[in-house]
C-alpha positions as CSV (number, residue, x, y, z in Angstrom):
1,M,114.7,68.8,-44.1
2,K,116.6,65.9,-42.8
3,S,119.0,66.1,-40.1
4,S,121.9,65.2,-42.5
5,D,121.2,68.4,-44.5
6,N,123.2,71.6,-43.6
7,T,120.8,73.0,-40.9
8,V,121.1,74.4,-37.4
9,A,118.2,75.2,-35.7
10,G,116.5,75.1,-39.1
11,V,118.7,77.7,-40.7
12,Q,120.4,76.8,-43.8
13,Q,123.9,76.9,-43.3
14,P,126.4,77.9,-46.0
15,F,129.1,75.5,-45.2
16,N,129.2,71.6,-44.4
17,L,129.8,71.6,-40.3
18,R,131.8,68.4,-40.8
19,S,134.4,70.5,-42.7
20,L,135.0,71.9,-39.2
21,E,136.0,68.6,-37.8
22,G,139.7,68.6,-36.4
23,K,139.7,72.8,-36.5
24,E,139.9,75.2,-33.8
25,V,136.5,76.6,-33.7
26,I,135.3,79.8,-31.6
27,K,132.0,80.9,-31.2
28,N,131.3,84.7,-31.0
29,P,134.6,85.4,-30.9
30,V,136.0,88.8,-29.0
31,A,136.0,91.9,-31.5
32,S,139.3,93.0,-32.3
33,G,138.8,96.6,-32.2
34,I,140.7,96.9,-35.2
35,E,138.6,98.9,-37.9
36,G,138.1,96.6,-40.9
37,E,139.5,93.6,-39.6
38,D,136.0,92.5,-38.1
39,I,134.4,91.4,-41.5
40,C,133.4,88.3,-43.0
41,A,136.1,86.6,-45.0
42,T,133.5,85.3,-47.2
43,C,131.4,88.3,-48.1
44,G,133.6,91.2,-46.7
45,D,130.4,92.8,-44.6
46,P,130.9,93.7,-41.2
47,F,129.9,91.7,-38.1
48,D,127.3,92.8,-35.4
49,Q,129.0,93.3,-32.1
50,M,127.4,93.4,-29.0
51,W,128.6,93.7,-25.0
52,N,129.2,90.3,-23.2
53,E,128.2,91.0,-19.7
54,E,129.7,88.2,-18.3
55,T,133.2,88.4,-20.0
56,E,132.9,92.4,-19.7
57,E,133.9,92.3,-23.5
58,W,132.7,93.2,-26.8
59,I,131.9,90.0,-28.9
60,L,131.3,89.5,-32.5
61,K,127.4,88.4,-32.5
62,N,126.5,84.8,-34.2
63,T,129.9,84.2,-35.7
64,I,132.6,81.3,-35.4
65,K,136.3,82.1,-36.1
66,V,137.5,78.9,-37.6
67,D,141.4,78.5,-37.1
68,G,142.2,82.0,-36.5
69,K,140.3,83.5,-39.5
């Protein structure tokens, strides 16, 4: 694949990364702890959580939060 394709580390991405320009993006955001809140806004699947030793918080693994969503 060309570098201009929607790939990051060889993984196909469901969105155009250019669409994130100018938006607030948080990688692996802190889990809310509220049941039913830590789910994908697109498909409704729950996110995997993992403990972050550095910040001592539960985070949503391999996710991004864009403009608070």
